[in-house]
N, C-alpha and C positions, 0 to 999 in steps of 0.2 A: 622198475615196474614189478610190483608184487603179483604173484599169481592169484587169480580169483578162483576160489574153490566153491562151487555151488552144487549141492546135491539136494535131491528132493525124494523123500521116501514116504510111503503111505503106511501109517501105523495100523497094525492089525488089532491091537487092544487099546483101550482107553484108560489113561491114568492121569488124574489132574496133577499138574505141577510142571516144573522145568524138566526137559528131557535128559539133562545131564547136570552134574554138580559143578563142573568147571567148563567155562566156554572160553576158548582161545581164538584170537583174531589178530591178523597182521594189518596194521594201518600205517599211513605215512608218518614220517618223523615230525613234520610240521602240521599241527592241528589248528584249525581256524574255528572261531566261535560260531556255533550254530551248525557245524558240519556233522552230518549223520555218519556214525562209525560202524555200527552193526545192528542186527536185529536179534533180540533174545526171544526164543520161541517158548511160549507158555501154552501148555495143553490143558484145555478145560473141557471135561466130559459133559458138563451142563452148560449149554450155550447161554443160559440166562445169567450166569455169574458175572458180577461187576468186579473186575480186578483192577487194583491200583498199584502201579509200579513205583519203586523208589530206589535211590542210590545212596550208598554209604559215603560217597564223595560228592555232595550236591554242588559244591563250588566249582567242580571240574566237569562232572558228567550229569546229564539229565535224561530220564527215561520217559518217553511219551506214552500215551494211553494205548498206542498200537504196538508197544514193545520196542520201538526204535530208540537206540541210544545215541544222544547228541552230545557234542562237546559244548560245554557251557561258556568257555572262554578260549582264547588263542594261547597256545603254549607249545613248547618243544618237548617231545618225549625223550626220556633218557635212554641210554643204551640198554638198561635193565628193563625187564617187563614191568608194566604198570598194572597193578591189581586193585580191584574194588568189588563190592558186593552189590548185586541187584536183587531187590526183594519184591515179592508180589503178595498182596493182601486182599482177601475177600472182604468187600465193604460190609456185607451183611453178617457173615459169621466171624469176621475178624481173624480167620485162619490165614497164616503167613507161610510163604515158601521163599527160599533163598538160593541164589546161584552165584558162584564166584566167577568174575570175568577177568581174563588176563589179556592185556594188549601188548603186542610185541611190535616195536618199530621195524619197518621194512629195511632191508640192507641198502647201503648206499649204491646209487646207480653208477655204473661204469660202462665204458664203451665195450669192454670185453663181455660183460654180462649181456649187453644188447646183442652182440654177435652170437653169443652162445644160445640165447633164447630164441629158438626158431619155432617152437611150438606154441600156439596160442591156446588159451583155455576156452572152454565152452561155458556159455551161460544158458541154462535150461529154464524155459518159461515154467512157472508153476501153473497148474491147470486144475480145473474144478470138475468133479464128477458127481452127477446127480442120477438117481434112479427114479423111475416113474412109479413112485409109491407114496404112500401117505407119510412115511418116515423120512426125515432129512438126514443124510449121512454127513460125516465130518468133512469140513471144507478146509483145504490148505490155505494158509496165510501167504500173501504175496511177499516175496523176498526183497530185501534191501541189498543191492549189490555194492560191495565196497568200491570206493573211488578208484579209477584207473589213473596212475601217475605217469605222466609223459613229460620228459625233459624238453625245455625250449631249445631252439637253435639246433635241432637234430640234423645230422648230415644225410639221413636216409639210409638205403635207397627208398624212394617213394613210388607208389603208395606203400606205406608201412602198416603191416597187419597189427591190429591191437587185440581183438577178442572175437570169438565166434559165438553168435547168438543162434540158438535153435530151440525148437519146441519138441517135447517128447511125443507130440502127436504127429510129427512129420513122417512116422512110419506108416500111418494109415491114411494120411491126407497129403496132398500136394500143396505146400505152403509157399507164401511169398513174404520176404522180410523187408522192412523199411525202417529208417531212422529219421526223426524229426527234431527240430529245435535249432537254436542259434549255432551256426557252424555247419549245419547239414542243409536243411531246406529254407532256413532263415538267415538273414545277413549276420555275419559274413558266410555266404553259402559256399558249398563245395569243399570245405576243409575236411569233413568226415564223409565217407561213402560206405555203403554196405552192399554186399553181393546179395541180390534178392533171392537167389536160389540156395546158396550155402550159408548165408547169414554172417559172412566174414566182414567185420567192421575194420576199416582202415583209415589212416590219416594220409592226406595227399601232399602236404607241404610242411616245412618247419613252422613251429609255433613260437609266438613271442609273449612271454608272461606279462611284460609291461603293457601290452595292449589288452589281452584277455587272460585272466589268471585261471579261469576254470570254465568248462563247458558243461551244460546240463542238457543231455539228450534223452530221447524216449524211443525205445525199440518197439516195433509192432510186428505182429504175425497175423496174416490173413490167408484165407483159402483162395482158390483160383477165381471164385466168384466175388471176391472182395469182402467176404464176411469175416469179422474178427473172431479168431479162434482162441486167442489168449489175451489176458489183460496186459497193457503196455508195461514195459520195464524201464525204470529210470536209471540212466547211466550217467555218472559224474566223472568227468575227465579233468584232473588237476594238472596244470602246467608247472613242472618243477623248474625253479629259478636257477639260472646260471649267472655267474659274475661277468655280465656283458655290458655293464654301464659304469661309467666313471662318476665319482662324486662331483656335484655342481654346487657352488656357493650361490646363495640367493642374491648376493650383490658382489660385484668384483672388487669394489672399494667400500670398506666399512669405516664410518666416522664415529668416534667416541671422544669423551672428555674425562678428564680427571683433575681435581683441584690440586694446585701446587701444595707441597708439604704434606701430602697424604701419607698415612702410615702404611706399612706393609700389610697386605691382605685386603686392601680397599678394592671393591668391585669397580671395574671400568666399563666393560661392554660385553656383549655376547655375539659371536659370529656363528652362522648356521649354514650348513651345507646339506644337500639332500642327495639320495642315491635312488635311482628308479628301481633297483633290485629289491628283492624281498627283505624288508627290515627285520624280519624274524630269523633270517639266516645271516651267516657271516658275510654273505655277499652285500648286504645293505647295512652292516654295522660299521660305523665310521669312528675314526679316532683323529684328534687334532693335535698339532704341535706347532711351535714357533720356529721358523727357519732362521730369521735374522731380525735385528733391531738396528735402526738408524735414527739419530746418532747413538753412539755407544757410551755416552757420558751421562751421568757420573759413573754408571755401571753398565756393562754390556747386557746384563740380565735384570732390567728394571721390571719386567712383566713376565708372567707365566700364564698358561692357558689350561683349563680343565680339559683333558683329552677326550672326555665323553660328551660334555655339555657345550663346550666351546666358550665358556665363561673366561674372560681375561681379567686378571687381578694383578695388583702390584706386589712385588716381592722384595723391593729394596726401597730405602728412604732416600731423600735428596732431590725430590722433584721441585724445581725452582723455575717459575715462568720467566723470570728476568734473565735466566741463563739459557734454558732450552724451552722453547714454546711449543714444540710438536715432535712426536715420535712416530716412525713408520715401521710397522711390523709386517713380515711376510708369513702368512698362516697357511699350513698345509693340512688337507683332510684326506685320509686314506681309508679305504674299505677293508674288508677281511680283518676287521678289528685291529687295523693298523699294521698288518703284516707287510713289511717292506718288500718281501720277495714275491708274494702272490697278489697283494692288494693293488688296486688302482687308486691313483691320487690326483689331486688338483690343488691349486693355490689361489689365494686372494690376498688383498692388501688391507691392513687395518691402520687407519690414521688416527692417532690419539693426540688431541690438543690438550695442553696443560692450561687449565683455566686459572684466572687470577684470584687470589684471596687478598684481603686487606692486611698485608704485612708491611706496608710503608705508609706512615702517617703524613698528612700535608704539613708543609713547613713554609712560613712566611719568608719572603725574600728580604724584608727589612723589619727592624724592630719598631719603627715609628713611621706613620703615614700622615700626610698633611692635606688639608682641604679648606675651602671657604665657601660661604653661601650668603646671598643677599637675604635680608630679613623678609618675612612674610612670603617666601617662595616655598612651594611644595612640589613633590614629584620631580626633584632635580637631583642628579648624581653629584656628590660633593667630593668623593675620593674613590680611588681604585686600589683594592687590596690584592696583591699578587702572591701566589703560593706555588710550590713545586711538589709533585707526588710521583714516585717511581712506579706506581701500579699502572695497570693497563688503562690508557685514556678512555674516557667516556664510559666507564663502568662504575657501579656503586662503590667500588673500592678506590676509585680515583676522584669521583665527583665530590666537591667540597661543600660543606654547609658552614655558615658563619653565624655566630651568636655573640651578642654583647653581654659582657659580664659586669660592666660598670660604666658610670659616667652619663647615663641617660635615664634618670628616674621617671621622667614624664613621658617617655616613649615617643620622642620626636623623630627618631631615626630608625631605619630598618636596613638590613644588609641582604641584598639579593645576589644570586650566583649567576654569572654569565655562563650559559651551557657550553659555549665553544671554547672560551679561554680559561674557564674555571676561576676567574677573578671574582673578588667580592666587591659589589657596587653599593657603597654607602649612600643611601637615599633619604631625603627629608620627607616625612609623611605628615608632619604637623607644622603650622606656621611658627616661626621664631621671631620674637620681638627684640630688636637691638637694644632698646631701652631697658630690657630686663636681663638678657643674657648676651654677652659679647664673645664668649669662648666656651667650647665644649672639648673635653678630653675623654675619649671613649676607650674602653678596654675590650678587645675582640679576641675570640678563640675560634680556631678552624678545626673541623672534624669531617670525616667521610660519612657517606650515607649509610654505610654498614659499619659495625664496630670493628676495631682492630682485632687481628688474630690473637689467640690466647698467647700470653707471654710477652706481648709487645706493648710498650708504653708510649704516651705522647711526649715528645721532646719539648724543651723550652721554646723552640722556634715555632710552635703551634699557637703562640699567643703574641699579640702585638697591640700597640696603642695608636689611636687616631686623633689628631689635633685638628679641630674645625673652628675657623674664625668666622664670626657673623659680621656682615657689612651693612652699615646704616644706609637706608634709602628714604626718599621722601614718601610719606604715607598719606593716604587720603583722610581728610577731615571727616568726622562722623557726628551726626545729630544725636542729642540726648534729651528726652527719650525718642526712640524711633520705632514705631509711629507715635505721634503725640495726639492725645484725645482731648477735644474741647467740647463742652456742652453749651449750647447757645439756643435761645428762642429764635424761631423764624421771625422775619419782619425787621431784623436789625437794619437800620438805615445805612446808606452809603456814607463813607467817610468815618465810620466808627472803628475804634481800635479793638481788634479781636484778641490777639495774644502775641507773645514773642517766641520765636522759634530759632534757636541758635545752635551752632555746632562747635566741636572741639577739635584741635589739631594734636595728634599723638607725638609729633616730632618735637622733643624737648631740647635736643642738642643742635638744632639747625636754626639759623637766624632768618626769621620770616616775619613779614608784616601781618596785620590782622586779616581775617577772612572776609570774603565778599559773598553776598547772597543774591540769588536770582530765582525767578519762578520758572519751573519746568512744565508743570501740568496744572491747569485750572479750567476744567471743562465748561463751567458756566461763566467764567471771567468775572468772579465775584471778589477776588482778593488781589492784593499787591503787598510786596515785602520790601522793607527798607534795606538797601544793599549793604549798609554798615552795621546796624544794630540788630537786624533780623526781626523788626517789629512788623506785624501783619495787620493791615487795615482793610476794610471793605470798600469795594468800588460799586456795589449794587446791593439791592435789598435781598437778603437771604430768604429763600422760599422753600419750605419743606416739600411742597407739592411739585417741585421742578422735576423734569425727566432725568436730571443728573443726580438726583438723590435716590439712593437705594437703601431701603430699610432704615430711613431717617438719617442715613450717614452720607456725608459729602467728603470726598477725598481730593486733596491737592498735594502736589509734589514740589519741593524746593531744592535748590542746589547751593552748596557751599564750596568755594574754590580758594586755594592758596596760591602763592606766587613762587613756589619752589621750582627746582630744576630736576626733572620736568614738573610743570604744574600738575597738581592733583585736585580732585574734587570728590565730593560725596553728596548723596541725595538723602532727603528725609521726607516722610509722609505726614501731613497734617490731616487728622480726621475730625470733622465737625459733626457732632451729634445734634441735630436740629430738633428742638422741642416744638410741638404743634401749638398754634393759637387758632382761634375761630375766625379765620379770614376768608372762608369760602362758604357761600350760601348753598343750600341743597337744591337740586334740580330733579325734574321728573324724568323717569325713564320707563318705557320708550317715549319718543316724541310723537308717535302716531299710533292710532288704534282704530279698530273697526267694530261696529255694533249694528244691531238690527233696528228696523223702524218701529217694531212693536215693543211692548213693555217686557215681555219675556221671550227669549233670553236676551238680555242686553247689558250684562255686567262686564266692566273693563277693569282688569287688574293693572295697577301701576305701582312703580317702585321709586323711592326717593334715594338719590345718590349724592354723597358729599365727599369731596377730596380730603376733608379733615378726618381725624381719627378720634376715638373716644377720649375725653367726654365731649368733644365738640361736634359730634355727629348725631346719630340717632339716640333714643327714639325720636321720630319726627311727628309733627302735627300737620294735618291736611285740612284745608277748608276752601270753599268757593268764594270769590269776591262778591261784594254787594252790587256792583255795577259791571256790565249792564244787567238790568233786572231779569232778562231772559235766561241768564245763566242759571240762577237758582230756581227759576220757574221750570226750566226744562231738565235740569240735572241735579243729582244729589251724590255726595261722596261720603264714604264710610271707611274709617281706619280699621284694618283687620290685624295689624301687627305693628311693631315699632318702625319697620321700614316699608310697609306695604299698605295700600288703600285700594278701595274698590269704587269706581265711578259707574253710575247707572242712570237710566232715564227716570225722571219723576213723572212724566206724562205718559199716556197710553200709546200715543203714536207720534212719530216725528218723521216728517217727509225726508226721503233719501237725499243726501248731499254731503257736503264737507263743512264741518263746524269747528271753530276754534274755541276751545274751552280753557280759560285761565284757571290755574290751580295755585294756591298760596301754600308753600311748604316752609315750616319753621323747624330749626334743629334744636338740640338741647344744650348748646354752648352757653357760656356766661361771659359776656351778654349773648342773647340769642341772635342768630342770623337767619333771615328769611328772604325768600324770593318768590316771584310769581312766574311760573312756568306755563307756557302755552302748549296744550295738548291738542293736536289735530285729530279730530274724530271723524271718521267716514261712516255715515249711516247708509245702509243699503237694504234692499229687499232680501229676505232670507227664505230658504225652504224649510221644510218641517224639521230638518236636522239642525237648523240655526246657521247654515252656511249660505253665503251670498250666492245669488244666481249668476249666470254668465254675464248679463248686461251689467249687473251691479258690481261684478268684479272689476270692470273698467272704471267704475266710479271709485271703487276701493283703491284702485291704483293711482288715484289723484285726479281723475277727469270728472268735471261736473256736467250737468245737462247742457248748459250753454256751450261748453267746449265741444261736446259731441255734435250739437247742431252746426257749429261753425265748421267742424271737420267734414260733415256731410255736404254742406253748401260748397265747400272747396272742391270736393270730388265731383259734384254735379257740374259746376262751372268748367272744370277741366274736361269733362266728357263732351260738353257743348263745343268747346274750342276744338277738340279733336274732330268732332263731326263736321263743323264748318270747314275745317281744313281739308277734309276728304272731299266734300262737295265742291269746293273751289278747285281742287286738283282734277276732278272729273270734268268740270266745265272747261277748264283750260285744255284738257286733252281733246275734247270734242272740237273746240275751235281750231286746234292744230290739224286735226283730220280734215276739217272743212277747207282749210286753206290749201291742203295738198290736193284736193279734188278740183279746185277751181283752176282753169287754164285760160290762157289768152286766146281770142279767136284766131289769131294768126299762127298759134302753136300747132305743130304737126303732131297729131294724136295717133299716128300709125304705130302699130305693135303695142298699143295699150289695150288693156281689157276694158270693154264698154259695159256700162252698168245700165240695165233696163229695169225699170220699176214695174215689172210684171212677173207673175209666177209662171213657171214652166208647166207643160202639159203632161208631165210624167215621162213614161218610157217612150211614148210616141214623139216627144219633143226633144229628141236627142240628135237629130240631123242638123248640125250647125253648118252654115256656109262659112267655113273658115277663110275663104278667099276675101270676105268682106273685111277681115281683120288685117289683111296684109296690104290694102290699098289706102292711099291717103284720103283724108276726108274731103268731101266737097263742101266748100264754104257756102253757107246759106245766103240767100240774097239779103241785103241790108233792109229791104222793104219789109220783110216778114220777121226780122229779128227784133224781139221786144227790148224794151229799155232794160239795161242791166246786162249781166253776163250770164250766159247759159251754156252748159256743157254740150258739146256736139253729140255726145252719145246718149243724152237724156231724151225721153219721149216728149215731144212738144205738145203743148196744150191745144194749139190751133191745128188746122188741117196740115197734115204732114206733106211736105213736098216729095217729089219723086227723086230718090237717091240714085245717083249714077251707078250703072252696073260695073262691078269690078271684075277684072279678069281672074280666072281661077289660077291658083298657085299650084305648082306640081307637088309641093310638100308643105304640110301645115306648119312645121317648125316647132319650136319649144312651146309656144302658146297653146298649140293644139294638144300637145302632150299634157300640159297643165290642166286644160279643160277636161280632157278625158279622165285624168286622175280625179 
């Protein structure tokens, strides 16, 4: 902890420039980039001057516009004082002043010095003094306090006093001091405290540089009323590192590779360890070394490590994967620059795999391989080529590739590699004809996917021969040519000889009889083939206009079979190109048309269609027949193009209806072909736009006036039948009701409702003698009963007899309720 010397004096006279020629300051040994070091005081008598500061060592030190000197980069101060020059230049007059700065590193901190240092230094606030006058006096610049260096893991006692902060105005005022910032009133709070009366700044517990390397606090001075009397002072507390952390490797096990046969000095891998201590001090400076190597063959020191970077390289030759496939190294990292006495260390394991290189060529297990293949077979394996290779399996240095160096000029074979066994699979890729080639002798060479290592040659065992025998098999006969094209006019009669379609058998060394022919496909059933000689004759008339003919072409398929073992057969296609003849007369299209009753508009466009093609089709001639005479009297036809004509009314008015108009159409063939086509014309009433009205649309749909009248009569008759059926049902219902009301004189009509053919008297006629309904009827005398049957409850036409008085019933019963309702 370096003492902080802070003094403030008021100049009595004004002289522009630095107050001294040499400025000395004590700073910490470890300087960090951007760290403020000291404040150079420059006195300017004219407050309007613009001063620019500079440094003679700009790569190490930078001077701000306020005169604060900052470290430009992080570095360690040497034991000797560091000197550089600070310059100040007036931007307007270009006048320049210089001052030499000497930085002395603080002495190393020890526990003894901590105990000896009992007295804390004072930091006095700069203050400003103004006079109530028009002139402004010189103002003091705020000071930059050098950082306070405090070692981590201090043993106390706590709280430990650091520095005393006071203002030179405390003689006249009662002041209160406080400190703010992280570590004071901000998290982590309570690390630094200050006595509000005396201004004594203290630390309350040990610090850990690995958690917080520095604290930036601000000291304040206020009066008893809370008014600020001084500008705050920035205080920087740097935590000095102690060697309290052991190096830690990023990985406990490091994996690396090195090719076999590598020369000494070949880079293998890099191991890295980190130390939480300050890397700019010896506490965080690590050194690496190899503790052990396993196995120790062919040399116990096959590898070495760069003690600063951790790079592992080879130092001896003789790496051979076929002998040693892997090395295990124990690596140690030690701080304090590797000092075994004071440094802390840790270990990790480096596993180095020796990778394979192609230093062993593939070798065939035999000098000659044999195989056989049936003729005309493709994509079949005919031979397996086996090799041995000492390199690591399933690597480019082990995987074999085969190539043919002779014996296959037409490229009928290829050699594939089995990825599992590394065998060469000789495969047929083009058909082989036994009648042409019966034996192949191939020359094959084996290589790896990667070239052999430098200095290694292929041995004779990397080349072999393959003898392949071709086996004769029964082959299919084939038609020549296939397909066969025949040009023939249509209309060829049935039984005519068309052509001969024969096949050939490629088997020259097999004893076989002649071929037999049959028909496979004949869509129109026009043809037949002789089974012995292949002669094709017609069984029906050839018609070019058939649906089985496409683009004048008719296709038929035939089969040729031999009697080999097993029997084989082949197909051939016969294509008949049919030439057109004029065997179809033209027809009118469409067959129906609609026109108006009046002369205008009444034109009908018609088209002539002919299945034949040019020159047996259009242009066509259109005319009307001479009979019946009404045709030419009512209609006229005009040709408007080679395929189209226009039919129209000759007379001014023609009654609505359906008319059959015959039209004679003649084509341009030689000889001509003509036909009379019947055009059904529907004449209807039209509106002003020439469209049929609603009634006439029915006519246009094919219904005449007579048909419409017949439909209406049918509807009327159906309605009459329905009406008669309804009347009959009503009469039948009335008769059923009448039969229900008629009763026999001897029947008891008690508890029945009596019907009286008289109207009631309204409300006054509501007193019913319900007792009358509950007594049996009194049978009328036979003398006064008329001929026929009459209901006893009906009102008689003659004088009514006196009905017997019925006894009153105590309760009217259900009938009474019914009447009341």
